[in-house]
N, C-alpha and C positions, 0 to 999 in steps of 0.2 A: 173428732180429730182436730188438733190445733192447726191454725192457718200456717201455711208455708210462707215464710217471709217474702213479700213482694210478688207472689204468684198471682198472675192475672189470666184467667181462662177466657178465651174468646171462642164463641160458637161460630162455625163457618159452614155454609151450605152452598156457596157459589152465587147466591143472590146479591144484588146491590146493597141491601141493608146489612148483610153479613160482611161484605167487604168494608163498608163504613164502620161496622163494629170492630173489625180487626184493626183498622187504621186508628180508631179511638183508643183501643187497648194499647197499641204500640206507643202512641203519644203519652198515655198515662204512665206506661212503664219507663219511658224516657225521662219523664218529670220526677218519678218517684224512685228510680233505680230498680224497678221490679223486673220480672221476667214474664214473657208472654208465652202461653201454652195454647196454641190453636187446635181446636178439636172439631172433627167432622164425624157424624154418625151415618151409618147406612143400615138398610134392612132389605131382606129379600122381598120381591114384589108379592102382593097378596092376590090370591084367586079365591073364587067361591068354591066351597065344598058343602053341598047341601044348603043349609041355611046360615052359614057363617063364612067369614073371611079367614083364610089360613095362609101362612107363609109358604112359598113354593121354592125351596132350595134348588130343586132340579128343574126349574122353569126353563132354563136355557144354558148356554155355555158362557154367559157373561160373568166376569169376575167383578162383582159389585164393590168389593173392598178396594180393588185396584182402581176402579173408576172414581171412587171417593177420594183415594189418595192423590190421584191426578188432579181432581177438582181443587182439593186443599192446596196442593203445590202451586197451582195456577194463581189462586188468590194470594198466597203468601208472596209469590213473585210480583204481583201487582202492587203490593204494599212495600215499596222499596224503603229500606230502613237500615240503620246501623245496628239496631237492636237484634238480638238473637231470638228467633221465634221457633220454639219446639213444635212439632206437629204430631198429632195422634189421630189415628183412624180406628173407630170402634164400632162394632156391630150393636145395634139396639135402637130403641126409639130416641129421637133427638133430645127431648127434654130429660129423659132418664140418664142418658149418657152424659149430658152437660152437668146435671146435678151431681152425679157421681164424681166427675172430673173436678168439680169445684168444691168438693167436700173439704179439702184442705187449702183452699185458695183464699186470698184476701178480697178478691173481686171477680165477678162473673160478668162478661159483656156479651150481649146478644143483639142481633138486629130486630127491628120491630116486626118483621114478617119475612118469610122465606118462600120456599117452593111448595107450600102446603096447598090443599084444595081450596082454602078460603083466603086466597092471596090479597083480596081487597079489604080484609078485616083491618081495623085500626091497630089492634095489637094481636099478633099471631098466637096460636095456641102454645107453641114452644116457649115464647117469651113470657106469656102469661103464666104458664106452669112454673117457669124458673123464678119469676118474681114472687110467686106464692110459697115456693118450697125450698129455695136455696138457703144454705146455712151461712152465706156471706152476702154482702151488699151486691145488688144487681144493677147494671146500667143497661138500658134499652136504647139503642141508637137507631135513629131514622136515617135512611139514605137521603143524600142531598137531592133536591128536585132540579 
């Protein structure tokens, strides 16, 4: 798919690195005249079933898509700007969702690590997968210390 002129996809999960990534994406869009497309992914919690982990849609009465949308909205509000930021909430694993969203983008921007199980890793699994498989350039942003 050809790149959409100026489309910058920013992965958001509510973590400080993802807030920094969205800020970076907005600054880039302001410099280049591009547009920012903030994306958050959500999944049902996993539970064990025998010897494997399986999604549990009927786990409880929590609306995970709504929680994700609220988290995304909160981050977008934190990044005050004159730029328009479109928001999208998608079900699926974070890396897969971001790679799909960036298929027609000129740039994908992600934080160096988010809310994963290995939060102390130098480069998170989502950012690492995005840098390996994206069809566009990827910027990995570290949160300010």
